[in-house]
C-alpha positions, 0 to 999 in steps of 0.5 A: 599424216595421222594425228597432225592438225591440218588447216584449211583457209578459204578465200572468203568468210562463209556462212556455212562450211562443208567437210566431205570425207572423200576416201579413207574414212576415219573419225575427224575432230574439227572446228571453224573457230580458228583455234587449234585442235589440240589432240585426237579425241578432243572435244574441248574448245568447241571441237566437232566430230565427223564419224568414220564413214564417207560423209558430208557435214555442213556446219556454221562458220564461226571464224572471225575475220575476212577468211574462213578457217577450218582446223581438223585432226584425225588419228587416221589419214582420211582424204577430205574436201573443205568448201564454204558457201 
């Protein structure tokens, strides 16, 4: 669903998060701080961007606590895979 925040909670706290756009590329705004992504096109609160291409990005995990949390939002409906290591 477009413009709805999606939350991915991993089963451990990871040092690095990998976000892979598998299909339907669209610009994705995300963070690994476990704070809401308030709106599409928002880079506030340390949000980062994945461009609208089939891609994989690796970013540092900034989640405090036992489990890594990735929050993302897009105006489109990209299919993504989120992993940590």
